[in-house]
N, C-alpha and C positions, 0 to 999 in steps of 0.2 A: 380572578388568580385566587383562589383561596386557599390560605393559610392554614390548613387542617392539624397542622403538627408545628409547633413552633422551636423545638428543638433538633439537634442532629445526631448521629452516630459516627459522624466523622467532624475533624477536627480540621479543615483546611484552611490555609494561611490567607489564602487570597479570595476568601468568602465576603461578601461586603454585609451579610447581615450578621456576622458575627464580629468580624475583625475591622469592620471601617468607622467611620464619624458615630454612625447613628446606634445609639442601643438601646432601642426601646424594647428589644426582646425581651429584656432582662422582667420589665415588668409585666409582661403578656402570660396570659395563662399556656401551660404544656401543649394543650390541644384544644381544638375547638369542639366547644361543648354541642350536642344534637338541640339544644335550644340554638345557638346563633347558626349551625349549619339550616335549621329551618328558617329562618329570620332572612339567611341569606337566600336561598332558594327561592322563596317568596317575593324579593324584591327584584331578582332576576327575571323571573316568569313576568312579574307585573311589567317589566319596562320591556320585554317581547312581546307583550300583548298588548300596550297601549302604541306600541311602534311600528308592530305588525311586522318584524323581523324573521326571516327566513330561518336564521339559524342565530345561535349564541355558542359562543367558544367559552369552556369553563376550563381550568387550569389547575390541578392539585398541586399544592406546592409547599412550601415549609422554610425552614429546618428539613426536615426529610418525613415526607407524605407516610411511608411505608411505616416508619414506628407508631401507627393507628393498628397494626396487625390485622388478620384477613376481616374479623367480626366488626373492628371499627372502623374499617374502610368500607366495606359493605353498607354498613348504616349510614354514609355519608353518599353513597353512589344511589343507595337507596331513594334516599330524602331529595336527591336533586333531578333522578329521575322522574319522580312521580309527580314531582311540585311543575316543573319546567316542561318535559313531553308533551302535554295536552296544547300548549302555546307555540312550541317554535322546534324546529330540530337543533339537538344538544350535541354537541360536541365536545367529548371527553377527552382532555389529555391529563396527563400527570409528568412531572419533573423530578427524576429521584437520581441517587447516587449508586442503586441497584445492588448494595450491599444487603438487603434482606429480602430481595426477590427470591423466590422460591415456585414450586410448580402449583401450589394452592393460589399464590398469589396470581400466577399468571392466567388461571384458571377463572377466575374473579375478575381479572381486566379483561377478558375475552368475553365473558358474560355481559358483563355492563359496556362493552364498547370502548374501553378506554385505550388511546394510543400512548405509548410510554416512551420520553425520550432519558437517555441515560447521560448523567454527566462523565465525563471520559475522555482524558488528556493525552492519550497515545500509548507508547510504548511505557514499559514499567519506569523508566527513569525520569521519563517526562510527567508520568499520574502520579509518581510519588514525592513529585519535588513539592507538590503540595497538596495534591487529596491522599491523606492517610489519617490515621486513627490518631487520638489522644495521646496514644501511649506512644505514637510515631510508627506505629506498625503499617504495613504496607496495606492497601485496597485494591491493586491491581489484580490479584486473583479473585478477590471478590467480583469486582464489577466485570471482570471477561464471563466469569462463570454465568451473572445475570445474562449478558449479550448472549452468549450460547445458549441458554432457555430461551429469550427471545426469539431465534433464527430457527427454533424448532417450527416444524409446520403448522403443530396445534397452536402455534402461541403466534405466529408471523404476523398475523393480522392489527395485533396490540405494539408493534416495535415501529415507533415512529423515527426513533434516529438518535443520532450522538451529539451531545454540547460538548466542544472543546475550548477551552481558554487558552489563548496564547499566551506563551511564555519566549522569548528571543534565544534565552540558552538551550532550550531544546534543539534537537535537530529534526529540521522540519521534515526533510525525506524520511526519517524514522516515523516521525508522527503520523504524516500522511498514508505509509504505509501500514499501522496500525490500526489507523482508523478503517481503512478500506478491507483490512482482514475480515472485520467484524460484518460486511456486510450491511452497512448501514443502509435504511431509505434514504436519509439524509444527513447531513453536516451541518452543523451551525457552528464556526468558528466566531469565538467571541476575542475581541480585545480586552485584558485585562481595566477592570475599573480604574479609574484616576481623575483630578481633577488637576485646576492650575494651582490649588493648594497643596496639593501632593501628586504631582507630577509622575508619569512612569518611570520606568528605570531605561536606561538608553546606553546600555554597555556598546565599547566599540567606537569605531572614529565615525560610522554614519549616521547623518541627520533624521534618517528614516526607517530604523530598525524594524520595527514592525510591518511596513511596507514589504523591504528587502523580504522577510520571513514568510510571509503571504505569499506574497510574487514568486517565489520558490515552489512552495505548494501548489499556486496556480498555474504555473508553467507543468507541475507533473501531470496536473488535472487535463489540462488541454491535451499535451502530447498523449495521455492514456486513452483519451476519445469522450472525457468529462463520464467518466465511469460514478454514477449516483450522483445525486445530487448534492452540491454543497452553495449554501443560501447565501453566504456572503458573495460569492462571486456571480451566483446569477441574479443578486439583488443591484449589484454595481452596471452591470452591463447596460446599454441605451434601453428604456423603456422596461427595466427588470421590474417595477412595481415597486421595489423599497421592502425595507424592514424598520423596524423600530428606530434602528440604530444608523439606518441610511435613506436617502430621500424625504419626499416632503409630505409623506400621507399623514392627514388627522393621527395623533393618537389614538388609540381605543383600548386602550388596557387600566382598567379600576382594580385594584386589589383589597379583598376582605382580611384582615387581619385575624389571628387567632380569637380575640376579645370583640371582633365583630366591627374593629372601624374601617370606616373608608379611607384608602390609603391611594396616593398617585403610584405611580408605577415605580415598585421596589429598587431599582437600581440606583435610585435619589439619594439612598441611604449611604451611598458612599460621599455624598456632598457636607452632610453636617448633621448633628443630632436634632431628629425630630423634622429632617426633608420632605419625609414622604406625606408627613400628615395634614389631613384635612379638617379635624374636629368634628368630624360627621361620624356616623356609625350606621348599621342595616336596620337598628331598631327605631331610629328616630328619622332618618334620611333615606330618600328614595335614589335610585340611581343618576339620576336628570339634576336632584339637587347636589349630589357628589359631583359632577360631571363640570357641572357650574364654575365650580373651584375655579381662582384663578391661575393655578398653577397647571390645572388639566387644561382649563382654555386656550391658555396660551399657546398650545398646540398644536391646536386645530385652525391655526393662523396661518397656514404654511410659510411661504417665504418671508411675509411681515413679520413673523415673530422672531425672527433671527437678527442677528447683530448687523450692523452695517458692514463689517468685514465679509461675513458671509453673502449678504446680499449681493455684493458686488461681484462674487467669486463666478467666475464662465461656468464651473462645475458644481454651483450650489444645487441644481434639480438632480442631480446623482448623489449627492453628500448629503444634501439636506441639515448641513451644520454639525451630522454626527451624532450620536447619544447624547440626548438631554444632558444628563448627568454629568458628562464628561467636560460641558461648557462650564462649571461652578467656580468661579472665583471671589474671594472674599473683597468684599468692597463692590462690585459690578455683579454679583450674581448670576444668574445665567446670561446676561448678555454680552457672550463671548464665542469664539470660534470654540471647536472641539478643541480638548489639548493635543489631541492627536490629529491636528490639521495637516499639516506637514506631510504625515504619513498619508492620510486619504487623499491628499492629492496626490501624489507618487504613487499608489496605490491604483487608483482611478487611471492614471495616465498608462501604467505598467500593463493593467487587464486591458486597455484598448489595445496598445503596442502588440501584445500579444494575441489578442485573438483576433477569430475572422472579423469584416465587417459587420453590421447589425443587422443589413438585409440578407445577409448567408447563415445568419444563427439557424435556422428551421431547414436549410435547405444544402447549406455545403456539409459535405463528409469532414469531421474532426481530425481523421487519420489521412486525409488527404496528402499532406506535406510529407509524412514520414513513409506513407505510401510509394508516390511518386520519385522519392528519392533511392531506395532501395530497388523501383523498376530501372534503372538507369544498368541496372547488374550488380553494380557493388554494395553502394549506399556509402554516405559517409561516416567516416568512425563517430560524429555526433549521432547518429540514428542509432548504430550498433551499440554504442553505450546504452542509448536509451534502451534496446533490448535486453542489453544485461542487465541493467537494472529491474526490470520486468521480472526477469527469471529468478533473480536474487530476492525478490521482494513473494514469489511464488515459495521459493525454499522456505522463507521465514513463515509464512502462513503453515505450510508443512509441518515445521519445528514445532510453530504454537499448536497444533493438532496433535504433533505427536506428544507434548507434553499434557495434553487432554487425555490421551490411552496412558500414561504413565504415572501422572499422577505425579505433585510435587515431590522431588527429589534434590539431592545435593547437587547434582550435576545441572540442573535447571538453574538454581541459584547460581552457580558458578559464570553460567553463561547469560544469566541475567546481569550479574553484578561486572561483566566483562564488556556487556553491550553499553555499559555505560563510562567503565575507565578505558577499553581497548577495543572500541566499535572496529578499527582497522583491520586487528587481528580475528574476531570474529566474520566479517565479512570475507575475509580473504579464505577463510573455511567455510563459509556458505557459498563461495563463488566456485568453489574444486566443485568438478563435474560431476561426480558421483556420489555427491551428497543426496541431492534430489530423488535419485533411484532408490540410496537406502531407507530414505522417508518414505517414499513412497511402499516399497516394499512391506516397513513396517505396518503402516496403516491398512494394506491390502497386499497379503501375501500373496495371491495369486497375478498381482501385476509384476511381479518381478520373471526372473528366467533362471535357470541353475539351481542347484540344490544350496539353498543356505537356510541359516536358521534366521528367523526374524526378529533378531536380537535389537533394544533399545539402542536406537545411535546418538542418545544426547550426552551421554556419559562420555564417548569416543570424541565428540566435535567438542564437549568442553574441555580435554585432557589437550586437544590440537590446539585451541583456541589459546587456555592456559600457556604454555609452550611457547607459541609464537609471540605473547604478550610478555612473557618472562614473568608470572605470579605463579607464585609457589600457591597449589591446591591439592589436596587428595580425594580420589574420586573413586567408587568402585564401579569397575569398567567388564560388562557382560561380555564373552570374548567367545569363539571359535575354539574349536579343540586345537590346543598348541600353538594359537596365533592371535595376539592383536594389532589392529590396523588403526593406526592413528592418522585420519586422513590429511591428505597433501603432505606428509611426512614420510611414512615409510609404515614398516610392520614388524614385528617381532617375535621371531619364532623360538618358542621357549616351551619344549617339552614337559606334559604335566599340569599345562595351561588347560582349565575347567571350569564352567560355570561363570565365575566374574574373578576380577583380577583387583587388586589394590593399587591403585597407579598415583603415584605422587609426582609431580613436576617441582622439578630444583633447578636453579639454575645452570644453563646450558643442557636440560636432558630432562629423564626421568627415570624414576624408579618403578617394578613391577614386581607385586608379589602376591603369591597365589598358593597356598598349603605351603608345601618344601621348596615351591620355585621360587628365586630370587633374582633378580636382573637390574644392573644401573645401564642406561641408555644413554651415553653422551654424544649428543649432535652438535658438539663445538669441536670435536679433537676430528683431525683429518682420517684416521685409521676408525672403521667402521667397528661398532659393538660386536660381539661376538652374538649370532643369531637375528642382530639388525638388519634389516632389508630396506634401506633408504629410498625412498624416490627418485629416481634417477631425471637429469633434468639436461636441456639443450640450450646454451646460450644463442639467444636471437637477438634483434635490436630492439624491440620491446620488454625485453626482461626473461624470466623463466617460462620455458615450455617443457611440461613434463611428459616423459616418457612412462606411462601408467601401465605396467605390468604385472601389478601386485593387488590394487587395491579388488577386494572381491565381489564389488556392485561395479565393476566394467562390464560384467558380462550381461551387457543390457542391449546386446543387439540383435537377438535372433542368430547370430551366427557364433562358431567358437573363437573364442580369445585363445591368444598364445599363454603358456606359462611362463614364468619370469625368465627372461632373458639372460644368457650369459655376461658378463661382462665386455666380453670382446663384441658380442652380437649388440649391445645397447650402446656400445661406442661406435660402431659401425653405422646402426641405425641413427644416431645422432650426427653424426657427417652427413648423412644422406639429408637429414632434414635441415640442417643447417645451409647445403647446397640449395635444396630446395626453396629456402627465402631469398635466395639471391637471385634464383632463376626467375622466381615471383616479381621481385624488384624489377626484372629486365622487362619481363613480359606485360606484367597487369599491376603497375604500382597502387593504383587505385583499389584494387579487389584487395591487395597485399596492405593496405593502410586500413581497410575496416576488418581485415585479419587479424594486425597485427595486437597484439596485448588480449585479444578477446579470446581467441584460442588458446587454453589453458595446458591441453594434455592430448597426446596422441598414442591409442592405444594399438598395441599388434593384435592383428588376428591369427588364427594358426593357418598354418600352410594348407593348402587342398590343391595337389597337382592336378584337379579336374577344372579346376579356376584359380588359375596362379594370380591373379589380380582381381581384387576385392577391396571394398572400402564402405564405410558405414557411418550413420550417425543414428541417434537415440532421442526420442523426443524430450525425455525426461533428464538429459545428460549434456545440458548445451555447454559450449567451449570443448567438448572433445570432438573427435575423428577419430575412428577405426581405419587400419588398414594395412593390408598384407604387405610384411617387411620386403621391399624390393632396393634391389641396388643403384637403378637409374633415378637419379635427382630428377629429370626432367619428368618422367611420368609422376613422380611422388608429387611435383607441383600440381600435376594436373589434377591429382586424386583431392589434393588438399583443399585447392578452388572449388571444385565440385560438391565435395561435402560440405565445405562451410555453405554453401547457398542452403543445402537444406537444412542447416541448423538455422540459419536468420531466420529461414520459412517457418520453421517449426515454432521460433520464437515468436513470429508475428501471429500465425494462428491461435498461439494458444491466449491471445487478447482479442483477435477480431476473425469475425467470421467473412472470409473470402468465398468460399462456397456454399451454396445452400444448404442447411444443415436437415439432415434424413438422409434416403438413399436416393443417390441421382443415375443418371444413367451411365453404363461403363461407356469408354470412349476408346476407339481403338487409334494405337499408334505409332510411328515408324520404327522406333527404338526397340521394342517388345513384339512377341507374336500373340500375346496375350492382352484383350483389351483391359482397360485399368479403370477406378474409379475417379471423379474428376480430380479428388484431393492429391492423387498419388499423380496425374497427368501435370497439375500445376506444380507439384514439386520437380518432376523432371523436366518443365520446361524452363523453370528459373534456372536450374544447376545447369541444362546444357545451352544458355544463353552466356553464362560464364564462361564455359568451356570455348563456347565459339568465339568468344573475346581474347581467349589464351591462344588459340589456333590463329585467328586472326592477325594475332601482334607476331606470333612467327614467323608465318608467310610473307607479312611484309619484311621482316628481316632476310629469311632465308628462301622464301618460297618453295619449292620440290613439293614431299608429300602433305608439309604441313598446310598449304593451299586445299589439297585434299580432303584433310579431317576438316578444315574450315568450312568447306562448301557443305558438307556430309552434316556437321551438326547445326549449321543454319539452318538447312532445311528442315532438320527433325524438328527444330525449335519454332519455325514459321509455321510447321505444320501443327505442331503439337497444341500453340497459341490460336490457331485459325478454329481447330477443331474443340477448342474449349469455349472460345468465344459463340460458336454455331451451337453449342450443347443447351443452352441457356440453362446452365447450373450454377453458375458465379451469383452471388451477390452484387450490387451496385458499385460497393468498393472492390470485390473481386474481378469487375469487369475493365474499372478504369485501371487496375493496378495492371490485368493482363493485356490491355489496349498500350499504356504507356512501356511495356515490356517488348510487346511487339513494334514499337514506335524505336525505342533502344537498339534491336534487333536490325533494322534496316539502316539507322546510324550506322551500325558497325560494317553493316555489307558497303554502304555508300563510301564510308571511312577509307576504307581497306581498296578500292579500286586505284 
């Protein structure tokens, strides 16, 4: 590790270099001189040649290495390549805060084959808790811009991953989502540096808050099918190989400071002043001489180099005593367990408990449990909640992408602040089914349907979240002519609204001003404000089900949606939906449990005399179904169960491939005259399984025509599933899913005899 620049442009309060016990940086030169770079390169090449090493890894570090600038960085890289490459393969890496990364530097990194890790702690609240400028300003947008650069195809080869320091005050789910949104090849989750003299903060009643925090992320990661590499969890599994912080592998890192001093691993700077020093330098001592330093040598001894407590521990081969620096205590030195000992033990136990057995790591599908649960026909509320969480994560990514299109705005700052102060309010808005279609339409106008201006959605989302949170803000909101829509709440019809309106949130409502138009909406009054069309709701056991007949982005079903309902028509539909809830509880309570609380809105479709009974879902509108207004609650209950199957399966297909990608064979099915693509057949089979279960329940209670309906749907589902399995168009996960679905169908048939 070469400390090519010993100063930094950020002032992170958890930094071990500047903020912890060791302060030797104050006496070091600002940057590594060309003579020191040459001497270090010569020592590395000498070591590789003498030991016949097939590869050496050199990490450019700091401070902040990008403070060298493009010209200075090129000089360092050229020297390293020319000196070392004749003798061994040189694996060049860099750790940076990303603030200064630009296209010129990215081109340089690609040219020299440098892979870059970026320090980034997650969402804005998490990142800016510690990673700020000296004046206290946020680094979040700067770092996300750097990560966006590294994701570009031209620079992707230099993207090594993200280093994230754990802070248990941050929300682990939001940190996880923010990290995954950057598509990192690998994530390193690091415990904050601490010792027995300066132990880590432990808020709350738990004795293992760091393990608890990490296990929340581990569960999400496993449930999501382990998207990407999280080094910590991979290292902790049996046979995972370990890292510097875990396992018994010999330490293999030496540091060259900016003045040429050889040092031990620099995390030791958290222990005491001068802890990492060796007294050697690259001018007078070789790598071998530095490696024989007692502080380096003790970490080559494996379990024998650990304290008695660690040697007696049953998981010592997995833990390895934790990070060497974290064992420090005045009086006993490093001859102690890690200050995180209890957390490490709990973490290993938790990883083992939630993972597949070791022999299944390379063979078992990580999504089996989720798919098997859904293949029952209904799935558990917990599984459906996982699907809903996935959908919110996707929506958050689209919000971030829209921010990239719109640039920094007051609305974005409002949303970012509310993420910290009122996260429940923000989530309630992002869960609204028609936020995602709006975001998609904004990013790709051709993806929408209907005639709508692709206005920036972020201001309206900020207003909706602020109203829900009761936080006074003022935001300029782009509007449709004469109408401003506040997602989840309703729309204000105000003649004269054009371009944008100034919206001021105040207690109990908001005020809209646009030119001469000026209107205050009072949401806390029983009587509606003039021009305000509130979103109607139906009381159902799990909460509030919206009748969404106003949101402009509800027009996403490929079918005409009904215009706003009259008050009497809305009340009638509400009564029908409430009765349908009771019917679902009677017929298929397991399906209702999976739907209750996850279905958030029902959209009325326009009447069509040629097709009086229609229903639909939209892939981008999870949490909503569209139906024709029908007075028969028995019929509406079937429609809701049927369409909710499509919604669940669509959410699964957003995450996992069940059908082999590409153009598969079309398949003939008994319920349609035209052959269908494999994914369409899969959707039909899954929906018909649920409808079969509804009619079987009704047949068991009443007999009559219900038995005929049940037999027809059972035959359709069985034939469709068999055709899918015979088509060889499914992935291994897809085949498992359909086979278990087929088994659930047979149980339905047998159970109804």
